[in-house]
PDB file of N, CA, C and O in Angstrom, chain B, residues numbered from 101:
ATOM      1  N   MET B 101       0.841  -1.170   0.000  1.00  0.00           N
ATOM      2  CA  MET B 101       0.000   0.000   0.000  1.00  0.00           C
ATOM      3  C   MET B 101       0.896   1.245   0.000  1.00  0.00           C
ATOM      4  O   MET B 101       1.834   1.344   0.791  1.00  0.00           O
ATOM      5  N   SER B 102       0.604   2.167  -0.870  1.00  0.00           N
ATOM      6  CA  SER B 102       1.372   3.415  -0.952  1.00  0.00           C
ATOM      7  C   SER B 102       0.847   4.444   0.027  1.00  0.00           C
ATOM      8  O   SER B 102      -0.340   4.486   0.350  1.00  0.00           O
ATOM      9  N   ARG B 103       1.768   5.272   0.490  1.00  0.00           N
ATOM     10  CA  ARG B 103       1.435   6.376   1.380  1.00  0.00           C
ATOM     11  C   ARG B 103       2.122   7.629   0.861  1.00  0.00           C
ATOM     12  O   ARG B 103       3.153   7.552   0.193  1.00  0.00           O
ATOM     13  N   THR B 104       1.547   8.775   1.171  1.00  0.00           N
ATOM     14  CA  THR B 104       2.146  10.043   0.758  1.00  0.00           C
ATOM     15  C   THR B 104       2.633  10.785   1.995  1.00  0.00           C
ATOM     16  O   THR B 104       1.923  10.905   2.993  1.00  0.00           O
ATOM     17  N   TYR B 105       3.858  11.278   1.902  1.00  0.00           N
ATOM     18  CA  TYR B 105       4.483  12.038   2.979  1.00  0.00           C
ATOM     19  C   TYR B 105       4.802  13.440   2.479  1.00  0.00           C
ATOM     20  O   TYR B 105       4.975  13.663   1.280  1.00  0.00           O
ATOM     21  N   LEU B 106       4.876  14.366   3.401  1.00  0.00           N
ATOM     22  CA  LEU B 106       5.329  15.711   3.082  1.00  0.00           C
ATOM     23  C   LEU B 106       6.660  15.927   3.785  1.00  0.00           C
ATOM     24  O   LEU B 106       6.768  15.758   5.000  1.00  0.00           O
ATOM     25  N   TYR B 107       7.660  16.300   3.018  1.00  0.00           N
ATOM     26  CA  TYR B 107       8.996  16.622   3.537  1.00  0.00           C
ATOM     27  C   TYR B 107       9.188  18.117   3.341  1.00  0.00           C
ATOM     28  O   TYR B 107       9.169  18.605   2.211  1.00  0.00           O
ATOM     29  N   VAL B 108       9.372  18.844   4.431  1.00  0.00           N
ATOM     30  CA  VAL B 108       9.603  20.288   4.402  1.00  0.00           C
ATOM     31  C   VAL B 108      10.979  20.518   5.002  1.00  0.00           C
ATOM     32  O   VAL B 108      11.302  19.959   6.051  1.00  0.00           O
ATOM     33  N   PHE B 109      11.794  21.337   4.346  1.00  0.00           N
ATOM     34  CA  PHE B 109      13.172  21.477   4.797  1.00  0.00           C
ATOM     35  C   PHE B 109      13.711  22.890   4.579  1.00  0.00           C
ATOM     36  O   PHE B 109      13.225  23.647   3.739  1.00  0.00           O
ATOM     37  N   THR B 110      14.723  23.209   5.359  1.00  0.00           N
ATOM     38  CA  THR B 110      15.495  24.425   5.158  1.00  0.00           C
ATOM     39  C   THR B 110      16.775  24.012   4.451  1.00  0.00           C
ATOM     40  O   THR B 110      17.582  23.283   5.028  1.00  0.00           O
ATOM     41  N   PRO B 111      16.981  24.455   3.223  1.00  0.00           N
ATOM     42  CA  PRO B 111      18.183  24.045   2.486  1.00  0.00           C
ATOM     43  C   PRO B 111      19.454  24.459   3.228  1.00  0.00           C
ATOM     44  O   PRO B 111      19.552  25.561   3.769  1.00  0.00           O
ATOM     45  N   ASN B 112      20.404  23.558   3.235  1.00  0.00           N
ATOM     46  CA  ASN B 112      21.689  23.815   3.870  1.00  0.00           C
ATOM     47  C   ASN B 112      22.775  23.285   2.930  1.00  0.00           C
ATOM     48  O   ASN B 112      23.403  22.261   3.198  1.00  0.00           O
ATOM     49  N   GLY B 113      22.981  24.008   1.820  1.00  0.00           N
ATOM     50  CA  GLY B 113      23.967  23.564   0.832  1.00  0.00           C
ATOM     51  C   GLY B 113      23.408  22.598  -0.191  1.00  0.00           C
ATOM     52  O   GLY B 113      24.172  21.997  -0.947  1.00  0.00           O
ATOM     53  N   PHE B 114      22.101  22.433  -0.235  1.00  0.00           N
ATOM     54  CA  PHE B 114      21.451  21.578  -1.226  1.00  0.00           C
ATOM     55  C   PHE B 114      20.105  22.196  -1.565  1.00  0.00           C
ATOM     56  O   PHE B 114      19.633  23.097  -0.873  1.00  0.00           O
ATOM     57  N   ASP B 115      19.491  21.704  -2.640  1.00  0.00           N
ATOM     58  CA  ASP B 115      18.202  22.250  -3.058  1.00  0.00           C
ATOM     59  C   ASP B 115      17.249  21.130  -3.461  1.00  0.00           C
ATOM     60  O   ASP B 115      17.578  19.949  -3.355  1.00  0.00           O
ATOM     61  N   VAL B 116      16.077  21.516  -3.919  1.00  0.00           N
ATOM     62  CA  VAL B 116      15.045  20.544  -4.297  1.00  0.00           C
ATOM     63  C   VAL B 116      15.567  19.571  -5.345  1.00  0.00           C
ATOM     64  O   VAL B 116      15.286  18.375  -5.269  1.00  0.00           O
ATOM     65  N   LYS B 117      16.305  20.053  -6.297  1.00  0.00           N
ATOM     66  CA  LYS B 117      16.836  19.187  -7.359  1.00  0.00           C
ATOM     67  C   LYS B 117      17.756  18.108  -6.786  1.00  0.00           C
ATOM     68  O   LYS B 117      17.706  16.955  -7.214  1.00  0.00           O
ATOM     69  N   ASP B 118      18.591  18.482  -5.821  1.00  0.00           N
ATOM     70  CA  ASP B 118      19.463  17.501  -5.169  1.00  0.00           C
ATOM     71  C   ASP B 118      18.642  16.445  -4.446  1.00  0.00           C
ATOM     72  O   ASP B 118      18.951  15.256  -4.516  1.00  0.00           O
ATOM     73  N   VAL B 119      17.599  16.877  -3.755  1.00  0.00           N
ATOM     74  CA  VAL B 119      16.765  15.940  -3.001  1.00  0.00           C
ATOM     75  C   VAL B 119      16.018  15.004  -3.940  1.00  0.00           C
ATOM     76  O   VAL B 119      15.977  13.796  -3.706  1.00  0.00           O
ATOM     77  N   THR B 120      15.427  15.548  -5.001  1.00  0.00           N
ATOM     78  CA  THR B 120      14.666  14.675  -5.904  1.00  0.00           C
ATOM     79  C   THR B 120      15.577  13.688  -6.632  1.00  0.00           C
ATOM     80  O   THR B 120      15.173  12.555  -6.895  1.00  0.00           O
ATOM     81  N   SER B 121      16.785  14.098  -6.956  1.00  0.00           N
ATOM     82  CA  SER B 121      17.745  13.163  -7.562  1.00  0.00           C
ATOM     83  C   SER B 121      18.049  12.027  -6.592  1.00  0.00           C
ATOM     84  O   SER B 121      18.125  10.865  -6.991  1.00  0.00           O
ATOM     85  N   TYR B 122      18.220  12.362  -5.335  1.00  0.00           N
ATOM     86  CA  TYR B 122      18.474  11.339  -4.320  1.00  0.00           C
ATOM     87  C   TYR B 122      17.255  10.430  -4.152  1.00  0.00           C
ATOM     88  O   TYR B 122      17.406   9.212  -4.068  1.00  0.00           O
ATOM     89  N   LEU B 123      16.057  11.001  -4.102  1.00  0.00           N
ATOM     90  CA  LEU B 123      14.848  10.191  -3.924  1.00  0.00           C
ATOM     91  C   LEU B 123      14.675   9.173  -5.041  1.00  0.00           C
ATOM     92  O   LEU B 123      14.109   8.102  -4.820  1.00  0.00           O
ATOM     93  N   ASP B 124      15.152   9.491  -6.232  1.00  0.00           N
ATOM     94  CA  ASP B 124      15.072   8.540  -7.352  1.00  0.00           C
ATOM     95  C   ASP B 124      15.848   7.256  -7.066  1.00  0.00           C
ATOM     96  O   ASP B 124      15.590   6.228  -7.692  1.00  0.00           O
ATOM     97  N   SER B 125      16.788   7.303  -6.133  1.00  0.00           N
ATOM     98  CA  SER B 125      17.611   6.132  -5.825  1.00  0.00           C
ATOM     99  C   SER B 125      17.186   5.413  -4.543  1.00  0.00           C
ATOM    100  O   SER B 125      17.759   4.381  -4.193  1.00  0.00           O
ATOM    101  N   VAL B 126      16.190   5.950  -3.847  1.00  0.00           N
ATOM    102  CA  VAL B 126      15.786   5.371  -2.559  1.00  0.00           C
ATOM    103  C   VAL B 126      14.782   4.241  -2.778  1.00  0.00           C
ATOM    104  O   VAL B 126      13.728   4.437  -3.384  1.00  0.00           O
ATOM    105  N   GLU B 127      15.127   3.058  -2.278  1.00  0.00           N
ATOM    106  CA  GLU B 127      14.236   1.911  -2.385  1.00  0.00           C
ATOM    107  C   GLU B 127      12.971   2.168  -1.579  1.00  0.00           C
ATOM    108  O   GLU B 127      13.037   2.609  -0.432  1.00  0.00           O
ATOM    109  N   GLY B 128      11.829   1.894  -2.178  1.00  0.00           N
ATOM    110  CA  GLY B 128      10.546   2.102  -1.514  1.00  0.00           C
ATOM    111  C   GLY B 128       9.874   3.407  -1.881  1.00  0.00           C
ATOM    112  O   GLY B 128       8.687   3.585  -1.612  1.00  0.00           O
ATOM    113  N   VAL B 129      10.620   4.336  -2.500  1.00  0.00           N
ATOM    114  CA  VAL B 129      10.027   5.593  -2.971  1.00  0.00           C
ATOM    115  C   VAL B 129       9.567   5.368  -4.405  1.00  0.00           C
ATOM    116  O   VAL B 129      10.370   5.077  -5.292  1.00  0.00           O
ATOM    117  N   GLU B 130       8.275   5.506  -4.613  1.00  0.00           N
ATOM    118  CA  GLU B 130       7.698   5.269  -5.935  1.00  0.00           C
ATOM    119  C   GLU B 130       7.644   6.531  -6.792  1.00  0.00           C
ATOM    120  O   GLU B 130       7.823   6.476  -8.009  1.00  0.00           O
ATOM    121  N   ASP B 131       7.399   7.654  -6.149  1.00  0.00           N
ATOM    122  CA  ASP B 131       7.189   8.902  -6.885  1.00  0.00           C
ATOM    123  C   ASP B 131       7.418  10.063  -5.941  1.00  0.00           C
ATOM    124  O   ASP B 131       7.473   9.884  -4.724  1.00  0.00           O
ATOM    125  N   TRP B 132       7.548  11.230  -6.490  1.00  0.00           N
ATOM    126  CA  TRP B 132       7.658  12.465  -5.723  1.00  0.00           C
ATOM    127  C   TRP B 132       7.178  13.592  -6.618  1.00  0.00           C
ATOM    128  O   TRP B 132       7.170  13.467  -7.843  1.00  0.00           O
ATOM    129  N   PHE B 133       6.778  14.689  -5.999  1.00  0.00           N
ATOM    130  CA  PHE B 133       6.388  15.873  -6.751  1.00  0.00           C
ATOM    131  C   PHE B 133       6.448  17.062  -5.813  1.00  0.00           C
ATOM    132  O   PHE B 133       6.435  16.903  -4.592  1.00  0.00           O
ATOM    133  N   PHE B 134       6.514  18.250  -6.384  1.00  0.00           N
ATOM    134  CA  PHE B 134       6.542  19.437  -5.541  1.00  0.00           C
ATOM    135  C   PHE B 134       5.767  20.560  -6.183  1.00  0.00           C
ATOM    136  O   PHE B 134       5.689  20.675  -7.406  1.00  0.00           O
ATOM    137  N   SER B 135       5.190  21.395  -5.320  1.00  0.00           N
ATOM    138  CA  SER B 135       4.400  22.550  -5.742  1.00  0.00           C
ATOM    139  C   SER B 135       4.712  23.764  -4.891  1.00  0.00           C
ATOM    140  O   SER B 135       4.358  24.890  -5.241  1.00  0.00           O
ATOM    141  N   ILE B 136       5.377  23.527  -3.772  1.00  0.00           N
ATOM    142  CA  ILE B 136       5.615  24.561  -2.774  1.00  0.00           C
ATOM    143  C   ILE B 136       7.119  24.619  -2.509  1.00  0.00           C
ATOM    144  O   ILE B 136       7.751  23.573  -2.366  1.00  0.00           O
ATOM    145  N   PRO B 137       7.706  25.813  -2.440  1.00  0.00           N
ATOM    146  CA  PRO B 137       9.152  25.897  -2.205  1.00  0.00           C
ATOM    147  C   PRO B 137       9.586  25.145  -0.947  1.00  0.00           C
ATOM    148  O   PRO B 137       8.911  25.182   0.082  1.00  0.00           O
ATOM    149  N   ASN B 138      10.717  24.469  -1.053  1.00  0.00           N
ATOM    150  CA  ASN B 138      11.332  23.734   0.054  1.00  0.00           C
ATOM    151  C   ASN B 138      10.433  22.649   0.637  1.00  0.00           C
ATOM    152  O   ASN B 138      10.562  22.293   1.808  1.00  0.00           O
ATOM    153  N   SER B 139       9.524  22.127  -0.179  1.00  0.00           N
ATOM    154  CA  SER B 139       8.625  21.051   0.241  1.00  0.00           C
ATOM    155  C   SER B 139       8.502  20.043  -0.892  1.00  0.00           C
ATOM    156  O   SER B 139       8.368  20.412  -2.059  1.00  0.00           O
ATOM    157  N   ILE B 140       8.550  18.771  -0.532  1.00  0.00           N
ATOM    158  CA  ILE B 140       8.422  17.717  -1.528  1.00  0.00           C
ATOM    159  C   ILE B 140       7.425  16.693  -1.011  1.00  0.00           C
ATOM    160  O   ILE B 140       7.511  16.261   0.139  1.00  0.00           O
ATOM    161  N   PHE B 141       6.487  16.307  -1.851  1.00  0.00           N
ATOM    162  CA  PHE B 141       5.570  15.228  -1.545  1.00  0.00           C
ATOM    163  C   PHE B 141       6.238  13.943  -2.010  1.00  0.00           C
ATOM    164  O   PHE B 141       6.711  13.861  -3.144  1.00  0.00           O
ATOM    165  N   ILE B 142       6.278  12.944  -1.143  1.00  0.00           N
ATOM    166  CA  ILE B 142       6.953  11.683  -1.439  1.00  0.00           C
ATOM    167  C   ILE B 142       5.935  10.556  -1.324  1.00  0.00           C
ATOM    168  O   ILE B 142       5.264  10.417  -0.301  1.00  0.00           O
ATOM    169  N   VAL B 143       5.824   9.755  -2.378  1.00  0.00           N
ATOM    170  CA  VAL B 143       4.925   8.608  -2.395  1.00  0.00           C
ATOM    171  C   VAL B 143       5.789   7.361  -2.264  1.00  0.00           C
ATOM    172  O   VAL B 143       6.724   7.162  -3.039  1.00  0.00           O
ATOM    173  N   GLY B 144       5.472   6.523  -1.282  1.00  0.00           N
ATOM    174  CA  GLY B 144       6.281   5.330  -1.069  1.00  0.00           C
ATOM    175  C   GLY B 144       5.472   4.174  -0.533  1.00  0.00           C
ATOM    176  O   GLY B 144       4.345   4.338  -0.067  1.00  0.00           O
ATOM    177  N   THR B 145       6.071   3.001  -0.609  1.00  0.00           N
ATOM    178  CA  THR B 145       5.402   1.790  -0.136  1.00  0.00           C
ATOM    179  C   THR B 145       6.025   1.270   1.144  1.00  0.00           C
ATOM    180  O   THR B 145       5.314   1.023   2.118  1.00  0.00           O
ATOM    181  N   THR B 146       7.330   1.101   1.164  1.00  0.00           N
ATOM    182  CA  THR B 146       7.969   0.459   2.312  1.00  0.00           C
ATOM    183  C   THR B 146       8.708   1.433   3.207  1.00  0.00           C
ATOM    184  O   THR B 146       9.333   1.014   4.182  1.00  0.00           O
ATOM    185  N   VAL B 147       8.654   2.699   2.909  1.00  0.00           N
ATOM    186  CA  VAL B 147       9.340   3.684   3.740  1.00  0.00           C
ATOM    187  C   VAL B 147       8.355   4.301   4.733  1.00  0.00           C
ATOM    188  O   VAL B 147       7.158   4.397   4.466  1.00  0.00           O
ATOM    189  N   THR B 148       8.882   4.712   5.870  1.00  0.00           N
ATOM    190  CA  THR B 148       8.088   5.408   6.873  1.00  0.00           C
ATOM    191  C   THR B 148       8.624   6.834   6.994  1.00  0.00           C
ATOM    192  O   THR B 148       9.689   7.144   6.460  1.00  0.00           O
ATOM    193  N   ALA B 149       7.904   7.683   7.681  1.00  0.00           N
ATOM    194  CA  ALA B 149       8.363   9.055   7.896  1.00  0.00           C
ATOM    195  C   ALA B 149       9.697   9.047   8.631  1.00  0.00           C
ATOM    196  O   ALA B 149      10.608   9.792   8.270  1.00  0.00           O
ATOM    197  N   ARG B 150       9.816   8.227   9.641  1.00  0.00           N
ATOM    198  CA  ARG B 150      11.060   8.139  10.416  1.00  0.00           C
ATOM    199  C   ARG B 150      12.221   7.678   9.533  1.00  0.00           C
ATOM    200  O   ARG B 150      13.323   8.220   9.623  1.00  0.00           O
ATOM    201  N   LYS B 151      11.977   6.685   8.687  1.00  0.00           N
ATOM    202  CA  LYS B 151      13.028   6.181   7.791  1.00  0.00           C
ATOM    203  C   LYS B 151      13.432   7.253   6.774  1.00  0.00           C
ATOM    204  O   LYS B 151      14.620   7.449   6.520  1.00  0.00           O
ATOM    205  N   LEU B 152      12.453   7.940   6.197  1.00  0.00           N
ATOM    206  CA  LEU B 152      12.769   9.011   5.250  1.00  0.00           C
ATOM    207  C   LEU B 152      13.605  10.098   5.915  1.00  0.00           C
ATOM    208  O   LEU B 152      14.584  10.568   5.336  1.00  0.00           O
ATOM    209  N   SER B 153      13.229  10.497   7.118  1.00  0.00           N
ATOM    210  CA  SER B 153      13.971  11.511   7.845  1.00  0.00           C
ATOM    211  C   SER B 153      15.417  11.067   8.059  1.00  0.00           C
ATOM    212  O   SER B 153      16.355  11.836   7.850  1.00  0.00           O
ATOM    213  N   SER B 154      15.579   9.822   8.475  1.00  0.00           N
ATOM    214  CA  SER B 154      16.917   9.280   8.706  1.00  0.00           C
ATOM    215  C   SER B 154      17.743   9.241   7.421  1.00  0.00           C
ATOM    216  O   SER B 154      18.915   9.618   7.421  1.00  0.00           O
ATOM    217  N   LEU B 155      17.136   8.788   6.337  1.00  0.00           N
ATOM    218  CA  LEU B 155      17.836   8.728   5.049  1.00  0.00           C
ATOM    219  C   LEU B 155      18.239  10.125   4.569  1.00  0.00           C
ATOM    220  O   LEU B 155      19.357  10.326   4.093  1.00  0.00           O
ATOM    221  N   LEU B 156      17.333  11.076   4.697  1.00  0.00           N
ATOM    222  CA  LEU B 156      17.614  12.438   4.230  1.00  0.00           C
ATOM    223  C   LEU B 156      18.687  13.108   5.093  1.00  0.00           C
ATOM    224  O   LEU B 156      19.514  13.859   4.578  1.00  0.00           O
ATOM    225  N   ARG B 157      18.677  12.846   6.380  1.00  0.00           N
ATOM    226  CA  ARG B 157      19.745  13.371   7.250  1.00  0.00           C
ATOM    227  C   ARG B 157      21.068  12.715   6.914  1.00  0.00           C
ATOM    228  O   ARG B 157      22.111  13.370   6.916  1.00  0.00           O
ATOM    229  N   GLY B 158      21.030  11.418   6.625  1.00  0.00           N
ATOM    230  CA  GLY B 158      22.256  10.713   6.255  1.00  0.00           C
ATOM    231  C   GLY B 158      22.863  11.244   4.972  1.00  0.00           C
ATOM    232  O   GLY B 158      24.085  11.299   4.835  1.00  0.00           O
ATOM    233  N   ARG B 159      22.027  11.631   4.043  1.00  0.00           N
ATOM    234  CA  ARG B 159      22.508  12.120   2.742  1.00  0.00           C
ATOM    235  C   ARG B 159      22.873  13.605   2.771  1.00  0.00           C
ATOM    236  O   ARG B 159      23.879  14.008   2.187  1.00  0.00           O
ATOM    237  N   PHE B 160      22.061  14.420   3.449  1.00  0.00           N
ATOM    238  CA  PHE B 160      22.238  15.875   3.406  1.00  0.00           C
ATOM    239  C   PHE B 160      22.707  16.481   4.733  1.00  0.00           C
ATOM    240  O   PHE B 160      22.812  17.702   4.849  1.00  0.00           O
ATOM    241  N   GLY B 161      22.984  15.654   5.714  1.00  0.00           N
ATOM    242  CA  GLY B 161      23.461  16.145   6.996  1.00  0.00           C
ATOM    243  C   GLY B 161      22.320  16.693   7.840  1.00  0.00           C
ATOM    244  O   GLY B 161      21.160  16.717   7.430  1.00  0.00           O
ATOM    245  N   ASP B 162      22.696  17.131   9.031  1.00  0.00           N
ATOM    246  CA  ASP B 162      21.694  17.701   9.928  1.00  0.00           C
ATOM    247  C   ASP B 162      21.165  19.000   9.332  1.00  0.00           C
ATOM    248  O   ASP B 162      21.935  19.899   8.993  1.00  0.00           O
ATOM    249  N   HIS B 163      19.869  19.088   9.211  1.00  0.00           N
ATOM    250  CA  HIS B 163      19.214  20.290   8.699  1.00  0.00           C
ATOM    251  C   HIS B 163      17.792  20.319   9.257  1.00  0.00           C
ATOM    252  O   HIS B 163      17.218  19.276   9.571  1.00  0.00           O
ATOM    253  N   ARG B 164      17.242  21.501   9.373  1.00  0.00           N
ATOM    254  CA  ARG B 164      15.866  21.619   9.873  1.00  0.00           C
ATOM    255  C   ARG B 164      14.917  21.044   8.835  1.00  0.00           C
ATOM    256  O   ARG B 164      14.944  21.418   7.663  1.00  0.00           O
ATOM    257  N   HIS B 165      14.082  20.131   9.295  1.00  0.00           N
ATOM    258  CA  HIS B 165      13.128  19.498   8.390  1.00  0.00           C
ATOM    259  C   HIS B 165      12.086  18.735   9.210  1.00  0.00           C
ATOM    260  O   HIS B 165      12.248  18.507  10.409  1.00  0.00           O
ATOM    261  N   PHE B 166      11.030  18.356   8.529  1.00  0.00           N
ATOM    262  CA  PHE B 166      10.120  17.366   9.082  1.00  0.00           C
ATOM    263  C   PHE B 166       9.519  16.563   7.951  1.00  0.00           C
ATOM    264  O   PHE B 166       9.397  17.034   6.820  1.00  0.00           O
ATOM    265  N   VAL B 167       9.145  15.330   8.283  1.00  0.00           N
ATOM    266  CA  VAL B 167       8.492  14.425   7.350  1.00  0.00           C
ATOM    267  C   VAL B 167       7.232  13.942   8.047  1.00  0.00           C
ATOM    268  O   VAL B 167       7.286  13.483   9.188  1.00  0.00           O
ATOM    269  N   THR B 168       6.109  14.043   7.371  1.00  0.00           N
ATOM    270  CA  THR B 168       4.852  13.621   7.988  1.00  0.00           C
ATOM    271  C   THR B 168       3.968  12.904   6.973  1.00  0.00           C
ATOM    272  O   THR B 168       3.967  13.235   5.788  1.00  0.00           O
ATOM    273  N   LEU B 169       3.237  11.942   7.445  1.00  0.00           N
ATOM    274  CA  LEU B 169       2.259  11.227   6.627  1.00  0.00           C
ATOM    275  C   LEU B 169       1.067  12.138   6.378  1.00  0.00           C
ATOM    276  O   LEU B 169       0.608  12.829   7.287  1.00  0.00           O
ATOM    277  N   ILE B 170       0.570  12.140   5.162  1.00  0.00           N
ATOM    278  CA  ILE B 170      -0.604  12.946   4.818  1.00  0.00           C
ATOM    279  C   ILE B 170      -1.799  11.998   4.683  1.00  0.00           C
ATOM    280  O   ILE B 170      -1.874  11.239   3.717  1.00  0.00           O
ATOM    281  N   PRO B 171      -2.722  12.031   5.629  1.00  0.00           N
ATOM    282  CA  PRO B 171      -3.879  11.141   5.545  1.00  0.00           C
ATOM    283  C   PRO B 171      -4.854  11.597   4.460  1.00  0.00           C
ATOM    284  O   PRO B 171      -5.009  12.791   4.207  1.00  0.00           O
ATOM    285  N   GLN B 172      -5.499  10.635   3.834  1.00  0.00           N
ATOM    286  CA  GLN B 172      -6.411  10.947   2.739  1.00  0.00           C
ATOM    287  C   GLN B 172      -7.563  11.834   3.187  1.00  0.00           C
ATOM    288  O   GLN B 172      -7.913  12.786   2.489  1.00  0.00           O
ATOM    289  N   LYS B 173      -8.149  11.544   4.319  1.00  0.00           N
ATOM    290  CA  LYS B 173      -9.322  12.309   4.755  1.00  0.00           C
ATOM    291  C   LYS B 173      -8.961  13.668   5.334  1.00  0.00           C
ATOM    292  O   LYS B 173      -9.844  14.501   5.539  1.00  0.00           O
ATOM    293  N   GLY B 174      -7.694  13.907   5.598  1.00  0.00           N
ATOM    294  CA  GLY B 174      -7.295  15.172   6.190  1.00  0.00           C
ATOM    295  C   GLY B 174      -6.649  16.123   5.204  1.00  0.00           C
ATOM    296  O   GLY B 174      -6.014  17.095   5.611  1.00  0.00           O
ATOM    297  N   ARG B 175      -6.797  15.862   3.924  1.00  0.00           N
ATOM    298  CA  ARG B 175      -6.152  16.687   2.909  1.00  0.00           C
ATOM    299  C   ARG B 175      -7.023  17.860   2.509  1.00  0.00           C
ATOM    300  O   ARG B 175      -8.227  17.719   2.292  1.00  0.00           O
ATOM    301  N   ALA B 176      -6.399  19.011   2.418  1.00  0.00           N
ATOM    302  CA  ALA B 176      -7.080  20.195   1.913  1.00  0.00           C
ATOM    303  C   ALA B 176      -5.999  21.174   1.479  1.00  0.00           C
ATOM    304  O   ALA B 176      -4.873  21.112   1.972  1.00  0.00           O
ATOM    305  N   GLY B 177      -6.322  22.056   0.584  1.00  0.00           N
ATOM    306  CA  GLY B 177      -5.352  23.057   0.164  1.00  0.00           C
ATOM    307  C   GLY B 177      -5.607  23.540  -1.240  1.00  0.00           C
ATOM    308  O   GLY B 177      -6.644  23.250  -1.837  1.00  0.00           O
ATOM    309  N   TRP B 178      -4.654  24.276  -1.755  1.00  0.00           N
ATOM    310  CA  TRP B 178      -4.750  24.862  -3.073  1.00  0.00           C
ATOM    311  C   TRP B 178      -3.489  24.479  -3.846  1.00  0.00           C
ATOM    312  O   TRP B 178      -2.451  25.133  -3.742  1.00  0.00           O
ATOM    313  N   LEU B 179      -3.608  23.407  -4.622  1.00  0.00           N
ATOM    314  CA  LEU B 179      -2.516  22.906  -5.454  1.00  0.00           C
ATOM    315  C   LEU B 179      -3.029  22.771  -6.876  1.00  0.00           C
ATOM    316  O   LEU B 179      -4.241  22.787  -7.094  1.00  0.00           O
ATOM    317  N   PRO B 180      -2.132  22.637  -7.855  1.00  0.00           N
ATOM    318  CA  PRO B 180      -2.603  22.354  -9.216  1.00  0.00           C
ATOM    319  C   PRO B 180      -3.472  21.092  -9.219  1.00  0.00           C
ATOM    320  O   PRO B 180      -3.163  20.117  -8.535  1.00  0.00           O
ATOM    321  N   LYS B 181      -4.540  21.121  -9.979  1.00  0.00           N
ATOM    322  CA  LYS B 181      -5.493  20.000  -9.990  1.00  0.00           C
ATOM    323  C   LYS B 181      -4.822  18.658 -10.280  1.00  0.00           C
ATOM    324  O   LYS B 181      -5.166  17.651  -9.662  1.00  0.00           O
ATOM    325  N   ASP B 182      -3.874  18.633 -11.210  1.00  0.00           N
ATOM    326  CA  ASP B 182      -3.240  17.362 -11.551  1.00  0.00           C
ATOM    327  C   ASP B 182      -2.376  16.810 -10.424  1.00  0.00           C
ATOM    328  O   ASP B 182      -2.066  15.619 -10.419  1.00  0.00           O
ATOM    329  N   HIS B 183      -1.982  17.647  -9.475  1.00  0.00           N
ATOM    330  CA  HIS B 183      -1.188  17.147  -8.352  1.00  0.00           C
ATOM    331  C   HIS B 183      -2.033  16.346  -7.365  1.00  0.00           C
ATOM    332  O   HIS B 183      -1.519  15.435  -6.717  1.00  0.00           O
ATOM    333  N   TRP B 184      -3.293  16.664  -7.243  1.00  0.00           N
ATOM    334  CA  TRP B 184      -4.144  15.922  -6.305  1.00  0.00           C
ATOM    335  C   TRP B 184      -4.231  14.453  -6.685  1.00  0.00           C
ATOM    336  O   TRP B 184      -4.378  13.598  -5.812  1.00  0.00           O
ATOM    337  N   ASN B 185      -4.143  14.147  -7.972  1.00  0.00           N
ATOM    338  CA  ASN B 185      -4.198  12.751  -8.425  1.00  0.00           C
ATOM    339  C   ASN B 185      -2.929  11.983  -8.089  1.00  0.00           C
ATOM    340  O   ASN B 185      -2.924  10.753  -8.149  1.00  0.00           O
ATOM    341  N   LEU B 186      -1.861  12.673  -7.741  1.00  0.00           N
ATOM    342  CA  LEU B 186      -0.598  12.016  -7.424  1.00  0.00           C
ATOM    343  C   LEU B 186      -0.531  11.513  -5.986  1.00  0.00           C
ATOM    344  O   LEU B 186       0.327  10.694  -5.659  1.00  0.00           O
ATOM    345  N   PHE B 187      -1.426  11.993  -5.124  1.00  0.00           N
ATOM    346  CA  PHE B 187      -1.436  11.520  -3.753  1.00  0.00           C
ATOM    347  C   PHE B 187      -1.864  10.057  -3.730  1.00  0.00           C
ATOM    348  O   PHE B 187      -2.818   9.667  -4.405  1.00  0.00           O
ATOM    349  N   ALA B 188      -1.160   9.264  -2.960  1.00  0.00           N
ATOM    350  CA  ALA B 188      -1.488   7.840  -2.861  1.00  0.00           C
ATOM    351  C   ALA B 188      -2.731   7.654  -1.997  1.00  0.00           C
ATOM    352  O   ALA B 188      -2.870   8.314  -0.967  1.00  0.00           O
ATOM    353  N   PRO B 189      -3.633   6.767  -2.403  1.00  0.00           N
ATOM    354  CA  PRO B 189      -4.776   6.456  -1.537  1.00  0.00           C
ATOM    355  C   PRO B 189      -4.283   5.695  -0.311  1.00  0.00           C
ATOM    356  O   PRO B 189      -3.396   4.850  -0.426  1.00  0.00           O
ATOM    357  N   ASP B 190      -4.837   5.980   0.845  1.00  0.00           N
ATOM    358  CA  ASP B 190      -4.383   5.314   2.067  1.00  0.00           C
ATOM    359  C   ASP B 190      -5.566   4.969   2.961  1.00  0.00           C
ATOM    360  O   ASP B 190      -5.534   5.225   4.165  1.00  0.00           O
ATOM    361  N   GLU B 191      -6.585   4.402   2.388  1.00  0.00           N
ATOM    362  CA  GLU B 191      -7.805   4.119   3.129  1.00  0.00           C
ATOM    363  C   GLU B 191      -7.565   3.230   4.338  1.00  0.00           C
ATOM    364  O   GLU B 191      -8.332   3.292   5.299  1.00  0.00           O
ATOM    365  N   ASN B 192      -6.526   2.408   4.321  1.00  0.00           N
ATOM    366  CA  ASN B 192      -6.281   1.454   5.409  1.00  0.00           C
ATOM    367  C   ASN B 192      -5.360   2.001   6.490  1.00  0.00           C
ATOM    368  O   ASN B 192      -5.035   1.287   7.439  1.00  0.00           O
ATOM    369  N   VAL B 193      -4.933   3.255   6.365  1.00  0.00           N
ATOM    370  CA  VAL B 193      -4.018   3.824   7.358  1.00  0.00           C
ATOM    371  C   VAL B 193      -4.796   4.531   8.426  1.00  0.00           C
ATOM    372  O   VAL B 193      -4.207   5.080   9.358  1.00  0.00           O
TER     373      VAL B 193
END
């Protein structure tokens, strides 16, 4: 089952492009997309928020960030319409 996480970070010598390139190599990450500066939505199957945080700290060092699961029923906001279809369904979470 896929889940969608939000990773928000303060760049410290790296940027969104560096992070997305790294995410392409992370096992369990199926997709990612971004619409908001310094924030990346991550869709994954076998990764957890804690694991993503650990991996990102391991790759980019200590930096201010958080990773959180985005529940399907708790989603709201103003994003491009096509981005809403990229969120993974998580009815069983």
